[in-house]
C-alpha positions as CSV (number, residue, x, y, z in Angstrom):
1,M,1.8,7.3,5.2
2,S,4.5,5.7,5.7
3,S,6.4,3.8,8.7
4,T,9.3,5.0,8.0
5,A,8.5,8.8,9.0
6,G,8.5,9.6,13.1
7,R,11.6,7.8,13.6
8,G,12.9,10.6,15.9
9,A,10.5,10.9,17.5
10,G,12.5,10.6,20.2
11,Q,14.5,13.2,19.8
12,S,14.0,17.1,21.5
13,P,13.3,20.7,19.1
14,A,17.0,21.6,18.0
15,P,18.2,23.8,20.5
16,W,18.6,26.5,18.0
17,R,14.7,26.8,16.6
18,S,12.6,28.6,19.0
19,A,15.6,31.4,18.6
20,F,15.0,31.3,14.4
21,H,11.2,30.3,14.6
22,D,10.9,33.8,17.2
23,H,13.9,35.7,14.7
24,I,12.1,34.7,11.6
25,S,8.9,35.6,12.5
26,R,10.0,39.5,12.6
27,M,10.6,39.7,9.1
28,D,8.1,41.8,7.2
29,S,8.3,38.7,4.3
30,P,10.2,35.4,5.8
31,E,12.6,35.8,2.1
32,F,16.2,33.9,2.2
33,V,18.7,32.6,-0.2
34,L,19.0,29.6,-0.8
35,S,22.1,28.2,-3.3
36,T,22.5,25.0,-4.4
37,L,25.0,23.2,-7.1
38,E,24.8,23.4,-10.6
39,T,26.4,20.6,-12.7
40,A,29.6,22.5,-14.6
41,P,30.0,22.2,-18.4
42,K,32.3,19.1,-19.9
43,G,35.7,21.1,-19.7
44,S,34.8,22.8,-16.7
45,P,37.8,22.8,-14.6
46,V,35.1,22.1,-11.8
47,P,32.8,19.8,-11.4
48,Y,29.9,22.5,-10.5
49,L,29.2,25.8,-9.5
50,P,27.2,27.3,-7.4
51,R,23.2,29.3,-7.9
52,A,21.7,31.5,-5.8
53,R,18.3,33.0,-5.6
54,Y,15.8,34.0,-3.1
55,C,13.1,32.0,-1.6
56,I,10.1,32.3,1.2
57,F,10.5,29.7,3.5
58,R,6.9,28.7,4.4
59,G,7.0,26.8,8.1
60,F,8.4,23.9,9.3
61,W,7.7,20.5,7.7
62,A,4.6,18.9,9.2
63,E,3.4,22.3,11.1
64,L,2.3,24.3,8.2
65,P,1.5,27.8,9.7
66,E,-2.1,29.2,10.2
67,N,-3.8,29.9,7.4
68,K,-8.1,30.6,7.8
69,R,-7.9,31.1,3.7
70,N,-6.6,28.2,3.1
71,P,-9.0,25.7,1.7
72,A,-6.8,22.7,2.0
73,P,-8.3,19.7,3.7
74,Q,-4.8,19.9,6.6
75,N,-4.0,17.2,8.7
76,E,-3.9,17.2,12.4
77,R,-0.4,18.7,14.5
78,V,0.3,14.7,14.7
79,Y,4.3,16.1,14.1
80,E,6.9,18.3,14.8
81,S,10.2,18.9,13.1
82,D,13.5,21.1,12.8
83,L,12.8,21.3,8.8
84,P,12.7,24.7,6.9
85,T,10.3,24.3,3.7
86,F,9.7,26.4,0.9
87,T,7.8,25.6,-2.6
88,T,8.6,25.7,-6.0
89,D,7.9,24.5,-9.5
90,V,9.3,21.7,-11.0
91,R,10.4,23.7,-13.8
92,M,12.9,25.9,-12.4
93,L,16.6,25.1,-12.4
94,K,16.6,24.2,-9.1
95,I,15.0,21.0,-8.6
96,P,17.4,19.2,-11.6
97,Q,20.1,21.3,-9.3
98,I,18.8,19.5,-5.9
99,F,18.5,15.9,-7.7
100,K,21.8,16.5,-9.5
101,S,23.7,17.3,-6.7
102,S,22.7,14.4,-4.4
103,S,24.3,11.4,-3.5
104,G,22.1,9.3,-6.1
105,H,22.8,12.1,-9.1
106,A,19.4,11.6,-11.0
107,S,20.7,12.8,-14.4
108,D,17.6,11.7,-15.7
109,E,14.8,14.6,-16.1
110,E,11.7,11.7,-15.3
111,Q,13.8,11.0,-12.3
112,W,12.8,14.8,-11.2
113,Q,9.5,14.7,-11.9
114,G,8.5,12.9,-8.7
115,S,10.0,12.8,-5.2
116,G,13.5,12.4,-4.4
117,G,16.9,14.8,-4.3
118,G,19.1,15.3,-1.7
119,G,21.3,17.9,-3.2
120,P,23.3,20.1,-0.6
121,V,21.9,23.1,0.6
122,E,23.1,26.5,1.9
123,A,19.5,28.2,3.1
124,V,20.5,32.4,4.7
125,W,18.2,34.9,6.3
126,W,19.3,38.4,7.1
127,V,17.1,39.1,10.1
128,K,17.5,43.0,9.7
129,D,15.7,44.2,13.0
130,T,18.0,41.6,15.6
131,M,21.1,42.0,13.6
132,I,20.7,38.6,13.4
133,Q,21.9,36.2,10.5
134,W,21.1,32.6,10.1
135,R,22.8,30.2,8.0
136,L,21.3,26.8,7.5
137,K,24.0,23.8,6.0
138,G,21.9,20.8,4.8
139,E,20.2,18.6,2.0
140,A,17.3,19.4,0.5
141,F,14.5,16.5,-1.2
142,V,12.1,17.4,-3.3
143,V,7.7,16.7,-2.1
144,G,6.3,15.7,-5.8
145,P,2.7,14.2,-6.5
146,D,3.9,11.3,-6.7
147,I,4.9,10.8,-2.7
148,E,1.6,8.8,-1.9
149,G,-0.6,6.8,-4.4
150,D,-1.5,2.9,-6.0
151,G,1.5,0.7,-6.9
152,E,4.9,0.6,-5.9
153,E,6.7,3.4,-4.3
154,S,9.9,5.0,-6.3
155,S,13.2,4.7,-5.4
156,G,12.8,9.2,-4.6
157,V,10.2,8.3,-2.1
158,R,11.2,6.6,-0.3
159,T,14.5,8.6,0.6
160,V,11.6,11.0,0.8
161,K,9.9,9.5,3.1
162,S,13.3,7.3,5.0
163,E,15.4,11.0,5.2
164,V,12.4,13.2,6.5
165,G,10.6,10.8,8.0
166,D,13.5,10.1,10.9
167,R,13.4,13.8,11.9
168,M,10.2,14.2,13.1
169,R,8.2,14.0,16.1
170,V,6.0,12.0,17.1
171,A,3.5,15.3,18.6
172,K,0.2,13.1,19.1
173,P,1.4,9.3,20.1
174,G,-1.7,7.2,18.5
175,Q,-2.6,9.0,15.3
176,E,0.7,8.3,12.8
177,K,-1.8,6.5,11.0
178,D,-4.3,9.0,10.7
179,W,-1.3,11.7,9.2
180,S,-1.0,11.9,5.4
181,W,2.4,13.2,3.0
182,A,-0.1,14.1,0.5
183,K,-2.6,15.9,2.5
184,E,-0.2,17.8,3.9
185,V,1.6,19.1,0.2
186,T,-2.1,20.1,-0.7
187,A,-2.6,21.8,2.2
188,H,0.7,23.4,1.5
189,F,-0.5,24.5,-1.9
190,G,-3.7,26.2,-0.8
191,N,-1.7,27.9,2.1
192,L,-0.5,30.2,-1.0
193,S,-2.5,32.7,-2.7
194,P,-4.9,32.2,-5.0
195,G,-3.2,34.2,-7.1
196,M,0.6,32.5,-6.1
197,R,-1.1,29.5,-7.0
198,G,-1.7,30.3,-10.5
199,S,2.1,31.0,-10.9
200,F,2.6,27.0,-11.5
201,S,-0.3,27.0,-14.6
202,G,2.2,30.2,-16.6
203,P,4.8,29.8,-19.5
204,P,7.3,27.3,-19.3
205,P,10.0,29.3,-16.7
206,G,13.2,31.0,-18.7
207,Q,11.9,29.4,-21.6
208,P,11.9,32.5,-24.4
209,V,8.4,33.8,-24.9
210,N,8.7,33.1,-29.0
211,Q,8.3,29.7,-28.7
212,P,5.6,27.5,-28.9
213,Y,4.6,26.7,-26.0
214,D,0.5,24.8,-24.5
215,D,-0.9,28.7,-24.8
216,E,-4.4,27.0,-23.8
217,H,-4.1,25.5,-20.6
218,L,-0.8,28.2,-19.5
219,K,-1.8,31.8,-18.8
220,L,0.4,34.7,-17.0
221,G,-1.1,35.8,-14.4
222,R,-4.5,33.4,-13.9
223,P,-5.7,33.1,-10.4
224,V,-6.5,29.5,-9.0
225,E,-9.0,28.5,-6.7
226,D,-9.3,25.0,-6.4
227,V,-6.5,23.0,-4.5
228,N,-6.3,20.4,-6.8
229,D,-6.2,22.6,-10.5
230,A,-4.8,19.6,-12.5
231,V,-2.2,22.2,-14.4
232,A,-0.7,23.7,-10.9
233,R,-0.5,20.9,-9.0
234,K,1.6,19.0,-12.1
235,H,3.8,22.0,-11.2
236,F,4.2,22.0,-7.9
237,R,6.6,21.3,-5.4
238,V,7.4,21.2,-2.0
239,V,10.6,20.9,-0.8
240,V,11.9,20.3,2.6
241,I,15.3,21.1,3.8
242,K,17.1,18.7,6.3
243,P,20.1,20.7,8.2
244,E,22.8,19.3,9.5
245,Q,24.5,22.7,10.7
246,V,22.6,25.6,11.7
247,E,24.6,29.4,12.1
248,Q,23.5,32.1,14.5
249,I,25.4,35.1,13.9
250,D,24.6,38.0,16.2
251,L,25.6,41.7,15.6
252,S,23.3,43.6,17.0
253,D,26.3,44.8,20.2
254,P,29.9,45.3,18.5
255,Q,31.0,44.1,21.9
256,K,29.8,41.1,22.1
257,A,29.4,39.8,18.5
258,R,28.9,36.0,18.9
259,R,28.7,32.8,15.9
260,H,26.9,30.1,17.2
261,L,27.7,26.9,16.0
262,Y,24.5,23.8,15.9
263,T,26.0,20.4,14.5
264,F,23.4,17.7,13.9
265,V,25.7,14.3,15.2
266,K,23.8,11.3,14.0
267,D,24.6,9.1,16.3
268,T,22.9,10.5,18.8
269,S,20.9,12.5,17.2
270,E,21.8,15.5,19.0
271,W,22.9,19.0,18.1
272,K,26.5,19.4,19.5
273,T,26.7,23.4,20.4
274,Q,29.6,25.8,19.5
275,E,30.0,29.4,20.6
276,L,32.3,31.2,18.4
277,W,33.8,34.5,17.5
278,P,32.0,36.0,14.6
């Protein structure tokens, strides 16, 4: 546990959180489009190119959704946050995109194997049942296997604990030291189905099938029961989105359609709300 967590203890839940959670819970699958920035090829007229893909909302950071089939040890609900999470494979292109587009411009592959990042992202949900679109703009931070351990913390680990911890509210004062970043990551892995866990031990994503790889350890369709499986856990990452702006566009009634814009004010740690035309 790091003392950087919970500095946002005095914050109140975001004004958009309750409605967002209610709407997302109505989706059969809480899929959203995540956009990142890819460094443009040399000679390009622009420095970055947009990249988008579908991801699955895995709950708010430090508030893992209950799953009775999760075999992993779990933290007590010591913290709360308004930080959406998703899981991904470190070998996917979104990971270097999050690192390279961050303020640290981490371009070394070794750097993005661990925790860190902070690159700009945009996440969009369309909740058809309510005719409401949610758009979150902010920064994404990667939580990797180095988030806790012996020895000196890397700059990436310190960044994650500072930036993410700044938005973690203490729900159970006095129990902060019992909460573990590493346990939270393992619990996220355990919350996945065995088949989904096994996807993290598949062949290298995006690599041509006729190129050699470690076919002894990397297999397609291999279910993983062990939440500490070395191969799958090597590739598994939790990504935390730290929103700075949130838009709720309500199109349920054409004559009353509205856009609500919520902007996080860093100086006061509060959200400013504006009602706009859609």
